[in-house]
N, C-alpha and C positions, 0 to 999 in steps of 0.2 A: 283534613278530618271530615268525615261524613257521619251523620247520625241516622240511625234507622233501626228497624226491627231485625231480628236475627234470622233472615230468610235469604233464599237464592235471589229473589226479585230485588231486595234491597241492596244486595251486593252488586247485582247487575246495574241497577240505577245509580248507585254511588260511584261505581267505576266509570259509568257513562258521563256523569257530572265532572269527575276529575279529568277525563279525556277531553271533554268539550271546553272546559274552563281554563286549561293550561296549555301554554305553547310547547312545553316539554313534559313528557311523562316522568313520574318519579321512578327511581330504580327499583323500588320495592313497595309492596302493599301488605299490611297486616290486617286481616279481617277479623271481625269479632267472633266469628264461628266458621266452621268448615263450609256450611251451606252458602254463606255470604262470599267466601273465597271462590267457590265454584261459580257463583253468579258473576263475580268480577272477571274470572278467567273466561267464562262464556262470552261476555261482552268483548274482552280484548281479542279473543280469537275471531270473533265476527268482524273485527276491524282489521284483521291481518297482523295484529301485534303478536309476536312470538313469546310464549311463556315457557321457560324462564329466560330465554336468550335476551329479550329486550326489557323485560320486567319480571321480577320475582313476586310471587304471591304466596302468602302463608296464612293458614287458618288457625283456629283454636277449637278445642272440644273433641277432636279425633273421633268423629263418627265413623262407623264401619265403611261407608261409601267413599270416604276420603282416600282410601288406598286403592280403590277401583277406578276412580275418576281419572281421566287423562288430560293433562299430566296428573299423576298421583299427587295429592296435596301434602305439602310439608305442613305439619300441624303441631300443636302443643297438647300433649296428653296431660290432663289435669286429673288428679286422683280424688274423685268425688267422695269416696269413703273417708279419706283423711279430712276433707273440708267439713263433712258432717260430724265426724268425731270431735274435731276441734270446736265447732260451733256448739255442740251439746255440752262440752266441758265448760265453755264460757257461760252458757246459760245457767248451768248448775252453780258455778261460782257466783254469778250475779244473784241468783235466788238466795244463796247462802250469805250474801252480802260480803263476800271476800273481795278486798280491795287490791289495788296494785297491778291489775292486768293492763298490759299495753294495748293500744287500740289496733295495732297492726300485727299480723302474724304471717310467718312464712309457711307456705305449703309446698311440698315437693312437686315437681313437674318434670316432664321429659319431652324434649323436642324429637319428633318423629321425622327424620330427614327422608324426604322423597324427591320427586322430580319437578316440583313447581318453583323451586328456589335455585338460583344459579350460585354455584360455589366457586369462588376464585381460588386458584391454586398458586 
């Protein structure tokens, strides 16, 4: 696990740390956002590591560029509208002092399968 900002540079540097600190690469990396996934892939390719043949890389947030990057980034599409709607409902319930709301809520998502993740058959 590496912590950092949601940027290409942080993904690059995080992957570099993982690469330098481990004798064996993990089989997969889940980045906090697509930009960080692109940074991780950029570092791996600069070292001659093949994505996804040697390591799978997945992002989240599904920015438009993720489908154009090579390899195209497998990512998680999060429905921001649904998150905002649920958040506003919870705020209104809190204002109205309505009790009984659980602390965790499930929001729909969709995995956009592209070329940065190896699929075993």
